[in-house]
N, C-alpha and C positions, 0 to 999 in steps of 0.2 A: 206806460207800456215799455216793453223791451225794444231794442233797435230792430230786431227781426219782426216783431209785431207792428212797429211803425212802418216798416217797408211793405209788409203785406197789406196793411190798411191803406196806404197811399196807392199801392198798385191797384187795388180794387176800386178805389175812387176814380182812378184814371180809366180803368176798364169800363166803368159805368158812366163815364162822361159827366160825372157829378161836378158841381162848382167846387173849385179848389180853394178852400179857405183854411188858413192856419189858425188853430185855437190855442196856440202856445205863446209864451212870452218871446217875441221876436228879438228883443234886445239881449236876451240871456239864453238863447238856445244853444245846444251842443253842436259841435262841428258835424256830428253824425246826422242830427236832425236837419241841419242846414243843407247837407248833401242830399238828403231824401227829398226835401221840399223844393229843391232847385234842380232836380234831375231832368235835364232837357229831353231825354228820350221818353221818360214816363209822361211828362207834360205834353209832349207831341201826340202821344196816344190819346190823352184826355181831350186835347184841343183839335183833333183831326177834323178836317174840313167836312167830312160826311156827317159828323155830329150824331152818329149812331151809337147807341148804348150797347155794351157787350152783353152776351147771353151765356147762360150756363148750358154747355153743350153736353156734358156727361158727368155723372157722379157714380163712382165705383170704389168700394172698399175704403170709404172715407176720403177719397181724392176727387176733387172737382176740377173739371177742365172748362175754362171760360174762353170764348172767342169773341173778337170784335173786328168787324170789317173796317178797313181803312181806305182812304182815297188812294188811287193808283193801283188798286187791286191787291194791296197787301192786307195781312191779317195780324192782329195782336193776339197772343195766347198767354193765358195765366193758369197756373196750376195751384 
């Protein structure tokens, strides 16, 4: 996948609170892949204490909006 596709894929994994498993060669990954897989903010969304999966809030003209409630009253948003 392209770097942008990798970012989108990882972001949706995090929004869905899916188990974060790397399916690539960890010893030979690019710096870009490493940065994506170790993004502390994205991982925090995935591992939030509420453990609630994100939901598709809206779909309009090919653009989806996803929301995920987080502990402390915050929300994660993905487009």
